[in-house]
C-alpha positions in Angstrom: 151.5 159.6 92.5 151.1 155.9 92.0 154.2 153.7 91.5 152.7 150.5 91.0 151.9 149.6 87.3 148.4 148.3 88.1 147.9 151.6 89.8 149.0 153.5 86.9 146.9 151.6 84.8 143.9 152.0 86.7 144.5 155.9 86.7 144.5 155.8 82.6 141.4 153.7 82.7 139.5 155.8 85.1 140.3 158.9 83.1 139.0 157.3 79.5 135.8 156.2 81.5 135.3 159.7 83.2 135.7 161.3 79.3 133.4 158.6 78.4 130.8 159.1 81.0 130.8 163.0 80.7 130.4 162.9 77.2 127.4 160.8 77.3 126.0 162.9 80.3 126.1 165.5 78.0 124.3 163.8 75.2 121.6 163.2 77.7 121.1 166.5 78.9 120.9 167.9 75.7 118.2 165.6 74.8 116.3 166.6 77.8 116.6 170.1 77.1 114.9 169.8 73.4 112.3 167.6 74.7 111.3 170.3 77.5 111.6 173.0 75.0 109.1 171.0 72.6 106.8 170.6 75.6 107.0 174.5 76.3 106.4 175.3 72.6 103.7 172.3 72.3 105.7 171.0 69.4 104.4 167.8 67.8 107.7 166.2 67.9 107.6 166.0 72.1 106.5 162.5 72.0 109.5 161.4 70.0 111.9 163.5 71.7 110.6 161.7 75.1 111.2 158.5 73.6 114.5 159.2 72.5 115.6 160.8 76.1 114.1 157.7 77.8 116.0 155.4 75.7 119.3 157.4 76.1 118.5 157.4 80.1 117.9 153.5 80.2 121.1 153.1 78.0 123.0 155.0 80.6 121.9 152.8 83.4 123.1 149.6 81.7 126.2 151.2 80.8 126.7 152.4 84.6 126.6 156.0 84.0 123.2 156.8 86.1 121.8 154.8 88.9 118.6 152.9 88.2 116.4 154.8 90.4 117.7 158.4 89.3 116.8 157.4 85.8 113.5 156.0 86.9 112.5 159.3 88.7 113.6 161.5 85.9 112.0 159.8 83.5 108.7 159.9 85.5 109.1 163.6 86.1 109.6 163.9 82.0 106.6 162.0 81.3 104.4 164.1 83.4 105.3 166.9 81.5 104.1 165.4 78.3 100.5 166.8 77.3 97.8 164.4 76.8 
């Protein structure tokens, strides 16, 4: 266990960040699942759900939760699934 005040503070900060990241990742996964379900059912709202999912992914990149290439790859794969 850390003894220095700065190390203890870093532990507290890391835990807060971990919980925030987990929550955000869960939100993104839910958005992706909703979009994939809409595509599977050929729903009309698929394009709006795609836009929301892409927006969440890019915001996650700017917050440092996702790597930029991971988000780009995911968005490309999701966009392919959208019926023309």
